ROLOZA-478743 format. One record per residue (C-alpha): residue number from 1; residue in one letter; x, y, z. Coordinates in steps of 0.05 Angstrom, whole numbers. Last residue first. Example, Ala and Ser with C-alpha at 12.3 -4.5 7.8 and 13.67 -1.06 7.14 Angstrom:
BEGIN
@i: 2 aa: s X: 273 Y: -21 Z: 143
@i: 1 aa: a X: 246 Y: -90 Z: 156
% end
This chain:
BEGIN
@i: 461 aa: i X: -110 Y: 18 Z: 559
@i: 460 aa: s X: -68 Y: -13 Z: 614
@i: 459 aa: y X: -70 Y: -85 Z: 587
@i: 458 aa: t X: -37 Y: -62 Z: 522
@i: 457 aa: f X: 32 Y: -93 Z: 529
@i: 456 aa: d X: 8 Y: -156 Z: 563
@i: 455 aa: l X: -45 Y: -165 Z: 510
@i: 454 aa: l X: 2 Y: -155 Z: 451
@i: 453 aa: i X: 55 Y: -207 Z: 466
@i: 452 aa: t X: 1 Y: -246 Z: 505
@i: 451 aa: p X: -27 Y: -265 Z: 437
@i: 450 aa: y X: 26 Y: -318 Z: 425
@i: 449 aa: i X: 5 Y: -363 Z: 368
@i: 448 aa: g X: -48 Y: -318 Z: 336
@i: 447 aa: i X: -9 Y: -254 Z: 352
@i: 446 aa: a X: 53 Y: -282 Z: 317
@i: 445 aa: i X: 13 Y: -310 Z: 258
@i: 444 aa: i X: -22 Y: -244 Z: 243
@i: 443 aa: v X: 42 Y: -203 Z: 253
@i: 442 aa: l X: 80 Y: -250 Z: 207
@i: 441 aa: a X: 27 Y: -241 Z: 153
@i: 440 aa: a X: 31 Y: -165 Z: 158
@i: 439 aa: f X: 107 Y: -167 Z: 152
@i: 438 aa: g X: 104 Y: -212 Z: 90
@i: 437 aa: l X: 52 Y: -167 Z: 56
@i: 436 aa: v X: 92 Y: -104 Z: 70
@i: 435 aa: w X: 160 Y: -132 Z: 51
@i: 434 aa: q X: 136 Y: -168 Z: -11
@i: 433 aa: n X: 100 Y: -106 Z: -35
@i: 432 aa: y X: 162 Y: -62 Z: -29
@i: 431 aa: a X: 206 Y: -116 Z: -61
@i: 430 aa: s X: 161 Y: -115 Z: -122
@i: 429 aa: i X: 115 Y: -172 Z: -144
@i: 428 aa: a X: 110 Y: -201 Z: -213
@i: 427 aa: i X: 52 Y: -247 Z: -226
@i: 426 aa: d X: 60 Y: -307 Z: -272
@i: 425 aa: a X: 17 Y: -307 Z: -334
@i: 424 aa: r X: -51 Y: -341 Z: -335
@i: 423 aa: e X: -75 Y: -409 Z: -358
@i: 422 aa: a X: -121 Y: -425 Z: -299
@i: 421 aa: s X: -126 Y: -481 Z: -249
@i: 420 aa: r X: -172 Y: -493 Z: -192
@i: 419 aa: l X: -161 Y: -526 Z: -124
@i: 418 aa: y X: -106 Y: -482 Z: -94
@i: 417 aa: m X: -122 Y: -409 Z: -108
@i: 416 aa: a X: -197 Y: -418 Z: -124
@i: 415 aa: a X: -207 Y: -459 Z: -61
@i: 414 aa: i X: -174 Y: -404 Z: -19
@i: 413 aa: v X: -220 Y: -352 Z: -51
@i: 412 aa: k X: -283 Y: -392 Z: -37
@i: 411 aa: f X: -255 Y: -403 Z: 33
@i: 410 aa: y X: -270 Y: -330 Z: 50
@i: 409 aa: y X: -342 Y: -336 Z: 26
@i: 408 aa: y X: -357 Y: -399 Z: 67
@i: 407 aa: i X: -318 Y: -381 Z: 130
@i: 406 aa: g X: -360 Y: -319 Z: 136
@i: 405 aa: v X: -423 Y: -360 Z: 149
@i: 404 aa: a X: -389 Y: -391 Z: 209
@i: 403 aa: s X: -371 Y: -322 Z: 235
@i: 402 aa: s X: -443 Y: -301 Z: 230
@i: 401 aa: l X: -465 Y: -362 Z: 268
@i: 400 aa: v X: -415 Y: -345 Z: 323
@i: 399 aa: a X: -439 Y: -272 Z: 324
@i: 398 aa: t X: -512 Y: -292 Z: 329
@i: 397 aa: v X: -497 Y: -341 Z: 386
@i: 396 aa: v X: -456 Y: -286 Z: 421
@i: 395 aa: l X: -513 Y: -236 Z: 416
@i: 394 aa: g X: -563 Y: -285 Z: 444
@i: 393 aa: f X: -517 Y: -302 Z: 502
@i: 392 aa: q X: -501 Y: -231 Z: 524
@i: 391 aa: d X: -491 Y: -253 Z: 596
@i: 390 aa: r X: -440 Y: -199 Z: 611
@i: 389 aa: s X: -383 Y: -250 Z: 614
@i: 388 aa: l X: -410 Y: -279 Z: 550
@i: 387 aa: a X: -398 Y: -213 Z: 514
@i: 386 aa: g X: -325 Y: -213 Z: 537
@i: 385 aa: s X: -317 Y: -285 Z: 515
@i: 384 aa: f X: -344 Y: -268 Z: 446
@i: 383 aa: m X: -299 Y: -207 Z: 435
@i: 382 aa: l X: -237 Y: -241 Z: 463
@i: 381 aa: f X: -248 Y: -303 Z: 421
@i: 380 aa: k X: -261 Y: -260 Z: 360
@i: 379 aa: g X: -195 Y: -225 Z: 368
@i: 378 aa: m X: -158 Y: -290 Z: 382
@i: 377 aa: f X: -186 Y: -321 Z: 319
@i: 376 aa: g X: -167 Y: -260 Z: 278
@i: 375 aa: a X: -96 Y: -262 Z: 304
@i: 374 aa: t X: -87 Y: -331 Z: 274
@i: 373 aa: l X: -72 Y: -398 Z: 307
@i: 372 aa: p X: -146 Y: -417 Z: 303
@i: 371 aa: i X: -189 Y: -396 Z: 243
@i: 370 aa: g X: -228 Y: -332 Z: 253
@i: 369 aa: a X: -251 Y: -322 Z: 181
@i: 368 aa: l X: -212 Y: -257 Z: 175
@i: 367 aa: s X: -151 Y: -292 Z: 202
@i: 366 aa: f X: -157 Y: -351 Z: 154
@i: 365 aa: l X: -166 Y: -300 Z: 98
@i: 364 aa: a X: -103 Y: -263 Z: 117
@i: 363 aa: v X: -61 Y: -327 Z: 124
@i: 362 aa: s X: -88 Y: -351 Z: 57
@i: 361 aa: l X: -69 Y: -285 Z: 26
@i: 360 aa: v X: 2 Y: -293 Z: 53
@i: 359 aa: m X: 8 Y: -363 Z: 23
@i: 358 aa: a X: -24 Y: -348 Z: -44
@i: 357 aa: l X: 21 Y: -287 Z: -53
@i: 356 aa: f X: 83 Y: -328 Z: -36
@i: 355 aa: p X: 63 Y: -387 Z: -80
@i: 354 aa: n X: 57 Y: -344 Z: -143
@i: 353 aa: r X: 31 Y: -379 Z: -205
@i: 352 aa: r X: 22 Y: -447 Z: -171
@i: 351 aa: g X: -20 Y: -424 Z: -111
@i: 350 aa: l X: -51 Y: -371 Z: -155
@i: 349 aa: g X: -86 Y: -425 Z: -196
@i: 348 aa: n X: -153 Y: -390 Z: -198
@i: 347 aa: f X: -148 Y: -322 Z: -163
@i: 346 aa: s X: -181 Y: -287 Z: -223
@i: 345 aa: e X: -242 Y: -330 Z: -209
@i: 344 aa: i X: -256 Y: -286 Z: -148
@i: 343 aa: l X: -272 Y: -229 Z: -196
@i: 342 aa: s X: -229 Y: -166 Z: -196
@i: 341 aa: i X: -198 Y: -179 Z: -264
@i: 340 aa: g X: -129 Y: -199 Z: -285
@i: 339 aa: g X: -78 Y: -161 Z: -326
@i: 338 aa: s X: -19 Y: -165 Z: -278
@i: 337 aa: q X: -41 Y: -101 Z: -244
@i: 336 aa: q X: -109 Y: -132 Z: -228
@i: 335 aa: l X: -73 Y: -190 Z: -193
@i: 334 aa: l X: -29 Y: -141 Z: -155
@i: 333 aa: l X: -91 Y: -102 Z: -135
@i: 332 aa: g X: -122 Y: -164 Z: -103
@i: 331 aa: t X: -58 Y: -181 Z: -66
@i: 330 aa: g X: -53 Y: -111 Z: -36
@i: 329 aa: v X: -126 Y: -111 Z: -16
@i: 328 aa: a X: -123 Y: -178 Z: 19
@i: 327 aa: i X: -55 Y: -166 Z: 51
@i: 326 aa: l X: -72 Y: -97 Z: 79
@i: 325 aa: s X: -140 Y: -123 Z: 101
@i: 324 aa: a X: -108 Y: -179 Z: 142
@i: 323 aa: m X: -63 Y: -129 Z: 177
@i: 322 aa: v X: -120 Y: -82 Z: 192
@i: 321 aa: y X: -166 Y: -136 Z: 218
@i: 320 aa: a X: -114 Y: -167 Z: 264
@i: 319 aa: t X: -93 Y: -100 Z: 293
@i: 318 aa: v X: -165 Y: -79 Z: 303
@i: 317 aa: y X: -180 Y: -144 Z: 339
@i: 316 aa: l X: -120 Y: -136 Z: 385
@i: 315 aa: f X: -138 Y: -63 Z: 401
@i: 314 aa: v X: -211 Y: -82 Z: 413
@i: 313 aa: a X: -189 Y: -134 Z: 465
@i: 312 aa: s X: -141 Y: -85 Z: 499
@i: 311 aa: g X: -194 Y: -31 Z: 504
@i: 310 aa: s X: -248 Y: -79 Z: 528
@i: 309 aa: g X: -207 Y: -108 Z: 585
@i: 308 aa: s X: -235 Y: -66 Z: 642
@i: 307 aa: g X: -307 Y: -77 Z: 618
@i: 306 aa: l X: -356 Y: -61 Z: 562
@i: 305 aa: a X: -383 Y: -125 Z: 531
@i: 304 aa: a X: -428 Y: -84 Z: 484
@i: 303 aa: i X: -365 Y: -45 Z: 466
@i: 302 aa: g X: -328 Y: -109 Z: 447
@i: 301 aa: l X: -389 Y: -130 Z: 406
@i: 300 aa: l X: -380 Y: -64 Z: 368
@i: 299 aa: l X: -315 Y: -95 Z: 341
@i: 298 aa: y X: -352 Y: -157 Z: 318
@i: 297 aa: g X: -405 Y: -115 Z: 283
@i: 296 aa: t X: -351 Y: -74 Z: 248
@i: 295 aa: h X: -323 Y: -141 Z: 225
@i: 294 aa: t X: -391 Y: -156 Z: 194
@i: 293 aa: v X: -387 Y: -91 Z: 153
@i: 292 aa: g X: -317 Y: -110 Z: 130
@i: 291 aa: s X: -348 Y: -172 Z: 99
@i: 290 aa: f X: -387 Y: -124 Z: 55
@i: 289 aa: i X: -324 Y: -88 Z: 31
@i: 288 aa: l X: -282 Y: -150 Z: 25
@i: 287 aa: m X: -335 Y: -183 Z: -19
@i: 286 aa: r X: -338 Y: -120 Z: -60
@i: 285 aa: p X: -263 Y: -124 Z: -72
@i: 284 aa: f X: -268 Y: -197 Z: -92
@i: 283 aa: d X: -326 Y: -193 Z: -141
@i: 282 aa: s X: -367 Y: -257 Z: -141
@i: 281 aa: q X: -409 Y: -230 Z: -84
@i: 280 aa: y X: -471 Y: -267 Z: -61
@i: 279 aa: w X: -449 Y: -283 Z: 10
@i: 278 aa: a X: -416 Y: -215 Z: 22
@i: 277 aa: g X: -480 Y: -174 Z: 22
@i: 276 aa: w X: -519 Y: -223 Z: 65
@i: 275 aa: n X: -460 Y: -229 Z: 112
@i: 274 aa: g X: -456 Y: -154 Z: 122
@i: 273 aa: a X: -532 Y: -145 Z: 130
@i: 272 aa: i X: -538 Y: -201 Z: 182
@i: 271 aa: l X: -478 Y: -177 Z: 223
@i: 270 aa: i X: -500 Y: -104 Z: 220
@i: 269 aa: v X: -572 Y: -120 Z: 241
@i: 268 aa: i X: -546 Y: -162 Z: 300
@i: 267 aa: i X: -499 Y: -106 Z: 321
@i: 266 aa: i X: -553 Y: -53 Z: 319
@i: 265 aa: v X: -599 Y: -96 Z: 362
@i: 264 aa: s X: -543 Y: -106 Z: 413
@i: 263 aa: l X: -529 Y: -31 Z: 413
@i: 262 aa: v X: -601 Y: -18 Z: 435
@i: 261 aa: p X: -596 Y: -70 Z: 490
@i: 260 aa: i X: -528 Y: -39 Z: 511
@i: 259 aa: w X: -557 Y: 32 Z: 516
@i: 258 aa: f X: -602 Y: 31 Z: 578
@i: 257 aa: e X: -571 Y: -23 Z: 622
@i: 256 aa: t X: -503 Y: 8 Z: 606
@i: 255 aa: i X: -522 Y: 71 Z: 644
@i: 254 aa: l X: -460 Y: 78 Z: 689
@i: 253 aa: a X: -410 Y: 68 Z: 633
@i: 252 aa: f X: -439 Y: 127 Z: 595
@i: 251 aa: s X: -386 Y: 180 Z: 597
@i: 250 aa: i X: -319 Y: 143 Z: 600
@i: 249 aa: s X: -333 Y: 76 Z: 567
@i: 248 aa: f X: -385 Y: 106 Z: 520
@i: 247 aa: l X: -340 Y: 160 Z: 492
@i: 246 aa: r X: -276 Y: 119 Z: 487
@i: 245 aa: l X: -310 Y: 59 Z: 456
@i: 244 aa: f X: -348 Y: 99 Z: 404
@i: 243 aa: a X: -284 Y: 138 Z: 387
@i: 242 aa: i X: -250 Y: 70 Z: 377
@i: 241 aa: v X: -307 Y: 47 Z: 331
@i: 240 aa: s X: -302 Y: 112 Z: 291
@i: 239 aa: s X: -227 Y: 107 Z: 286
@i: 238 aa: v X: -231 Y: 36 Z: 257
@i: 237 aa: k X: -283 Y: 52 Z: 204
@i: 236 aa: i X: -249 Y: 117 Z: 185
@i: 235 aa: l X: -181 Y: 83 Z: 179
@i: 234 aa: l X: -212 Y: 29 Z: 134
@i: 233 aa: s X: -246 Y: 81 Z: 90
@i: 232 aa: v X: -180 Y: 117 Z: 79
@i: 231 aa: f X: -151 Y: 47 Z: 67
@i: 230 aa: f X: -200 Y: 30 Z: 12
@i: 229 aa: l X: -197 Y: 99 Z: -20
@i: 228 aa: t X: -121 Y: 97 Z: -25
@i: 227 aa: i X: -122 Y: 27 Z: -54
@i: 226 aa: n X: -172 Y: 47 Z: -108
@i: 225 aa: s X: -138 Y: 113 Z: -125
@i: 224 aa: l X: -71 Y: 81 Z: -135
@i: 223 aa: q X: -102 Y: 25 Z: -177
@i: 222 aa: t X: -134 Y: 75 Z: -225
@i: 221 aa: r X: -206 Y: 58 Z: -240
@i: 220 aa: d X: -242 Y: 124 Z: -231
@i: 219 aa: n X: -295 Y: 133 Z: -284
@i: 218 aa: k X: -351 Y: 106 Z: -240
@i: 217 aa: t X: -332 Y: 150 Z: -182
@i: 216 aa: k X: -322 Y: 118 Z: -114
@i: 215 aa: f X: -381 Y: 114 Z: -67
@i: 214 aa: l X: -375 Y: 39 Z: -57
@i: 213 aa: q X: -311 Y: 49 Z: -16
@i: 212 aa: w X: -351 Y: 86 Z: 37
@i: 211 aa: p X: -382 Y: 20 Z: 60
@i: 210 aa: t X: -420 Y: 52 Z: 119
@i: 209 aa: v X: -409 Y: 11 Z: 182
@i: 208 aa: s X: -363 Y: 58 Z: 222
@i: 207 aa: i X: -397 Y: 123 Z: 204
@i: 206 aa: l X: -467 Y: 93 Z: 214
@i: 205 aa: s X: -448 Y: 64 Z: 282
@i: 204 aa: l X: -420 Y: 131 Z: 305
@i: 203 aa: a X: -485 Y: 166 Z: 284
@i: 202 aa: i X: -531 Y: 113 Z: 315
@i: 201 aa: m X: -494 Y: 115 Z: 382
@i: 200 aa: l X: -493 Y: 191 Z: 383
@i: 199 aa: l X: -568 Y: 193 Z: 369
@i: 198 aa: i X: -582 Y: 141 Z: 423
@i: 197 aa: v X: -542 Y: 179 Z: 476
@i: 196 aa: g X: -576 Y: 244 Z: 458
@i: 195 aa: a X: -644 Y: 212 Z: 465
@i: 194 aa: h X: -624 Y: 188 Z: 534
@i: 193 aa: f X: -603 Y: 257 Z: 556
@i: 192 aa: s X: -663 Y: 293 Z: 525
@i: 191 aa: f X: -713 Y: 244 Z: 555
@i: 190 aa: s X: -686 Y: 253 Z: 625
@i: 189 aa: n X: -698 Y: 190 Z: 665
@i: 188 aa: d X: -657 Y: 211 Z: 725
@i: 187 aa: h X: -645 Y: 154 Z: 773
@i: 186 aa: p X: -570 Y: 159 Z: 779
@i: 185 aa: h X: -568 Y: 235 Z: 776
@i: 184 aa: a X: -503 Y: 255 Z: 810
@i: 183 aa: i X: -464 Y: 198 Z: 778
@i: 182 aa: s X: -494 Y: 212 Z: 710
@i: 181 aa: w X: -475 Y: 286 Z: 717
@i: 180 aa: d X: -404 Y: 265 Z: 735
@i: 179 aa: r X: -400 Y: 223 Z: 672
@i: 178 aa: i X: -422 Y: 282 Z: 629
@i: 177 aa: g X: -370 Y: 326 Z: 662
@i: 176 aa: t X: -317 Y: 272 Z: 653
@i: 175 aa: l X: -332 Y: 270 Z: 578
@i: 174 aa: a X: -327 Y: 346 Z: 573
@i: 173 aa: w X: -383 Y: 381 Z: 535
@i: 172 aa: s X: -420 Y: 401 Z: 598
@i: 171 aa: g X: -487 Y: 430 Z: 619
@i: 170 aa: t X: -514 Y: 360 Z: 632
@i: 169 aa: t X: -583 Y: 363 Z: 599
@i: 168 aa: v X: -572 Y: 416 Z: 546
@i: 167 aa: y X: -503 Y: 388 Z: 532
@i: 166 aa: i X: -529 Y: 317 Z: 520
@i: 165 aa: l X: -584 Y: 343 Z: 474
@i: 164 aa: l X: -532 Y: 385 Z: 437
@i: 163 aa: g X: -486 Y: 326 Z: 427
@i: 162 aa: g X: -542 Y: 282 Z: 400
@i: 161 aa: g X: -565 Y: 335 Z: 351
@i: 160 aa: v X: -494 Y: 350 Z: 329
@i: 159 aa: l X: -479 Y: 277 Z: 317
@i: 158 aa: l X: -545 Y: 260 Z: 283
@i: 157 aa: v X: -541 Y: 321 Z: 238
@i: 156 aa: g X: -469 Y: 305 Z: 219
@i: 155 aa: v X: -485 Y: 233 Z: 202
@i: 154 aa: v X: -541 Y: 255 Z: 156
@i: 153 aa: a X: -496 Y: 307 Z: 124
@i: 152 aa: i X: -441 Y: 256 Z: 111
@i: 151 aa: s X: -490 Y: 210 Z: 75
@i: 150 aa: a X: -518 Y: 268 Z: 35
@i: 149 aa: p X: -448 Y: 293 Z: 17
@i: 148 aa: g X: -431 Y: 225 Z: -14
@i: 147 aa: y X: -500 Y: 207 Z: -41
@i: 146 aa: k X: -518 Y: 261 Z: -91
@i: 145 aa: i X: -453 Y: 291 Z: -118
@i: 144 aa: i X: -414 Y: 226 Z: -110
@i: 143 aa: t X: -465 Y: 182 Z: -145
@i: 142 aa: n X: -479 Y: 236 Z: -197
@i: 141 aa: d X: -408 Y: 234 Z: -223
@i: 140 aa: a X: -342 Y: 268 Z: -205
@i: 139 aa: k X: -284 Y: 253 Z: -251
@i: 138 aa: e X: -281 Y: 322 Z: -284
@i: 137 aa: s X: -292 Y: 356 Z: -217
@i: 136 aa: s X: -229 Y: 328 Z: -187
@i: 135 aa: r X: -217 Y: 300 Z: -117
@i: 134 aa: a X: -288 Y: 279 Z: -106
@i: 133 aa: l X: -282 Y: 214 Z: -66
@i: 132 aa: q X: -212 Y: 227 Z: -40
@i: 131 aa: l X: -227 Y: 298 Z: -17
@i: 130 aa: y X: -292 Y: 272 Z: 12
@i: 129 aa: l X: -256 Y: 221 Z: 55
@i: 128 aa: g X: -205 Y: 271 Z: 80
@i: 127 aa: l X: -261 Y: 318 Z: 99
@i: 126 aa: l X: -297 Y: 260 Z: 133
@i: 125 aa: v X: -234 Y: 247 Z: 175
@i: 124 aa: i X: -228 Y: 321 Z: 193
@i: 123 aa: f X: -301 Y: 330 Z: 211
@i: 122 aa: l X: -300 Y: 267 Z: 254
@i: 121 aa: g X: -241 Y: 294 Z: 293
@i: 120 aa: a X: -274 Y: 362 Z: 303
@i: 119 aa: f X: -340 Y: 332 Z: 327
@i: 118 aa: l X: -302 Y: 289 Z: 377
@i: 117 aa: t X: -265 Y: 351 Z: 400
@i: 116 aa: i X: -332 Y: 384 Z: 414
@i: 115 aa: v X: -355 Y: 321 Z: 452
@i: 114 aa: s X: -295 Y: 330 Z: 498
@i: 113 aa: y X: -238 Y: 284 Z: 518
@i: 112 aa: f X: -213 Y: 268 Z: 449
@i: 111 aa: s X: -150 Y: 226 Z: 440
@i: 110 aa: v X: -172 Y: 168 Z: 397
@i: 109 aa: l X: -214 Y: 213 Z: 352
@i: 108 aa: v X: -160 Y: 267 Z: 348
@i: 107 aa: v X: -109 Y: 215 Z: 324
@i: 106 aa: n X: -158 Y: 190 Z: 272
@i: 105 aa: g X: -172 Y: 260 Z: 247
@i: 104 aa: a X: -97 Y: 268 Z: 234
@i: 103 aa: l X: -96 Y: 200 Z: 199
@i: 102 aa: v X: -156 Y: 220 Z: 156
@i: 101 aa: l X: -121 Y: 283 Z: 136
@i: 100 aa: l X: -57 Y: 245 Z: 122
@i: 99 aa: i X: -90 Y: 194 Z: 76
@i: 98 aa: s X: -129 Y: 246 Z: 37
@i: 97 aa: l X: -69 Y: 292 Z: 29
@i: 96 aa: y X: -25 Y: 235 Z: 4
@i: 95 aa: q X: -76 Y: 216 Z: -49
@i: 94 aa: q X: -81 Y: 290 Z: -66
@i: 93 aa: n X: -7 Y: 295 Z: -82
@i: 92 aa: t X: -9 Y: 231 Z: -123
@i: 91 aa: s X: -53 Y: 268 Z: -173
@i: 90 aa: c X: -82 Y: 219 Z: -222
@i: 89 aa: e X: -58 Y: 172 Z: -276
@i: 88 aa: a X: -9 Y: 138 Z: -229
@i: 87 aa: k X: 43 Y: 93 Z: -259
@i: 86 aa: d X: 102 Y: 122 Z: -220
@i: 85 aa: i X: 61 Y: 121 Z: -155
@i: 84 aa: y X: 35 Y: 49 Z: -163
@i: 83 aa: t X: 94 Y: 12 Z: -133
@i: 82 aa: r X: 99 Y: 62 Z: -75
@i: 81 aa: i X: 26 Y: 44 Z: -58
@i: 80 aa: l X: 49 Y: -11 Z: -10
@i: 79 aa: v X: 102 Y: 33 Z: 23
@i: 78 aa: l X: 50 Y: 87 Z: 35
@i: 77 aa: v X: 1 Y: 34 Z: 62
@i: 76 aa: l X: 53 Y: 7 Z: 110
@i: 75 aa: v X: 68 Y: 77 Z: 136
@i: 74 aa: t X: -6 Y: 90 Z: 145
@i: 73 aa: t X: -15 Y: 25 Z: 184
@i: 72 aa: v X: 43 Y: 43 Z: 230
@i: 71 aa: i X: 12 Y: 111 Z: 242
@i: 70 aa: a X: -56 Y: 82 Z: 258
@i: 69 aa: l X: -26 Y: 31 Z: 305
@i: 68 aa: g X: 13 Y: 85 Z: 341
@i: 67 aa: s X: -50 Y: 128 Z: 348
@i: 66 aa: f X: -87 Y: 68 Z: 377
@i: 65 aa: a X: -35 Y: 54 Z: 430
@i: 64 aa: i X: -20 Y: 127 Z: 446
@i: 63 aa: s X: -93 Y: 145 Z: 456
@i: 62 aa: f X: -108 Y: 87 Z: 502
@i: 61 aa: n X: -42 Y: 100 Z: 539
@i: 60 aa: d X: -65 Y: 171 Z: 555
@i: 59 aa: f X: -62 Y: 233 Z: 510
@i: 58 aa: y X: -124 Y: 271 Z: 534
@i: 57 aa: i X: -155 Y: 325 Z: 491
@i: 56 aa: a X: -210 Y: 377 Z: 502
@i: 55 aa: n X: -209 Y: 378 Z: 578
@i: 54 aa: h X: -198 Y: 454 Z: 580
@i: 53 aa: y X: -140 Y: 452 Z: 530
@i: 52 aa: i X: -105 Y: 393 Z: 562
@i: 51 aa: p X: -126 Y: 330 Z: 598
@i: 50 aa: e X: -70 Y: 305 Z: 644
@i: 49 aa: a X: -15 Y: 255 Z: 632
@i: 48 aa: s X: 29 Y: 210 Z: 674
@i: 47 aa: k X: 76 Y: 169 Z: 632
@i: 46 aa: n X: 61 Y: 97 Z: 615
@i: 45 aa: w X: 76 Y: 109 Z: 541
@i: 44 aa: g X: 94 Y: 181 Z: 523
@i: 43 aa: c X: 159 Y: 162 Z: 487
@i: 42 aa: i X: 119 Y: 116 Z: 442
@i: 41 aa: a X: 79 Y: 176 Z: 416
@i: 40 aa: t X: 142 Y: 217 Z: 401
@i: 39 aa: c X: 172 Y: 158 Z: 364
@i: 38 aa: l X: 109 Y: 148 Z: 322
@i: 37 aa: a X: 107 Y: 222 Z: 303
@i: 36 aa: l X: 180 Y: 218 Z: 281
@i: 35 aa: l X: 163 Y: 156 Z: 239
@i: 34 aa: l X: 105 Y: 193 Z: 208
@i: 33 aa: g X: 148 Y: 253 Z: 190
@i: 32 aa: a X: 202 Y: 210 Z: 159
@i: 31 aa: t X: 149 Y: 173 Z: 118
@i: 30 aa: t X: 118 Y: 237 Z: 94
@i: 29 aa: f X: 184 Y: 270 Z: 75
@i: 28 aa: p X: 211 Y: 208 Z: 41
@i: 27 aa: m X: 147 Y: 193 Z: 2
@i: 26 aa: l X: 129 Y: 264 Z: -20
@i: 25 aa: l X: 200 Y: 283 Z: -43
@i: 24 aa: h X: 190 Y: 260 Z: -114
@i: 23 aa: t X: 128 Y: 304 Z: -116
@i: 22 aa: l X: 171 Y: 367 Z: -116
@i: 21 aa: n X: 126 Y: 403 Z: -166
@i: 20 aa: f X: 125 Y: 468 Z: -125
@i: 19 aa: k X: 52 Y: 462 Z: -108
@i: 18 aa: g X: 58 Y: 388 Z: -95
@i: 17 aa: l X: 113 Y: 399 Z: -44
@i: 16 aa: a X: 73 Y: 454 Z: -12
@i: 15 aa: w X: 10 Y: 410 Z: -6
@i: 14 aa: v X: 51 Y: 354 Z: 24
@i: 13 aa: i X: 82 Y: 401 Z: 75
@i: 12 aa: g X: 13 Y: 427 Z: 94
@i: 11 aa: p X: -14 Y: 356 Z: 100
@i: 10 aa: l X: 46 Y: 339 Z: 145
@i: 9 aa: l X: 35 Y: 394 Z: 196
@i: 8 aa: a X: -24 Y: 360 Z: 230
@i: 7 aa: i X: 16 Y: 296 Z: 237
@i: 6 aa: i X: 72 Y: 333 Z: 273
@i: 5 aa: i X: 24 Y: 371 Z: 318
@i: 4 aa: l X: -14 Y: 307 Z: 336
@i: 3 aa: t X: 49 Y: 271 Z: 357
@i: 2 aa: i X: 73 Y: 332 Z: 397
@i: 1 aa: m X: 8 Y: 329 Z: 436
% end
């Protein structure tokens, strides 16, 4: 609980620092607060815990593991954007607020033990997202005004509708109360209960799969804003999948024969749509956005293979995906900063212009493609083997074919870096960026070579 309190206080501190024009203190105060929150979370590992606030929140090992990962990711993002702070053409205060609000919502979403708390967590993360999308009226355009709130409203209606149907049937908002009702009514074919389950599934799938990065304003091209929006969207995607896993593993584990076939159809649609969108992209950021849709499908595969090891498998995959995304987005923005463009052709000759950047980006792309000896390969192996253990053969075949398709568009970038030449200037890279990108690459390689480092630590989640 102390972890959540510290993170919840940080947006207020950031607002006050911005109000009194103390923006030079944003980075040290925020980083110190996040590290303190991380320490308090780690101190609670493997300690007995009970749900608090009338079964609203439960800080177990599951919550601690995913909260810790989110905090570490946020610290790395803040270090990565340090280079762009001084050159920012927009309010850095609001960039921090967006990131911290989404992080606070993320911690709630991995700790909730009641449907009401789930609603609260999603409200907080979507508030942080909207603050980033429409942070100033002079930069807002019709895309934001029309589609941003509309998308959030649709998700909200589905969530509230599903939650109310569940409550009307079971008489409980608590996850354990819903589970107990399922145990007491094993053969109940209540329409309202099953409809509520489907609505919650669709809503959480929509939140996690929606490419929120595409909703940015047309006039907003600052690098600080771009990287903030990308990682705000990344945290929302990850936290939604984790909330999905927590809700369905606790409350609906006894009715898997009902909802897993529906989820399997959703996963197949997501994999096809994501690959279709990424296949035709010549723009690197857009390729990452659409390929991220397919990675949501792989993560949902871990839920379709619900079992005792699902939490650990999803944690490893999320770690691999987040680290690879940090490298890919950071490298792409460095190329744009050096005067390049966002097209894949801007990577031509990068292996000679900056061998370090080319190397770490190759590691990230290998991981995203699921090449052996990377964390991404181990993540996909765990997802696929878990699904096979539940006889989800058709789903696994679709996922394997999807992964094979992904190799094509990821390797287009690698081919551009090492097999094509271009007369472009060398790329300067700050010590901050070198540290973050190098650290993320080492994590990917370490987990890929020796995955038991992570699996043994997280087996209890």
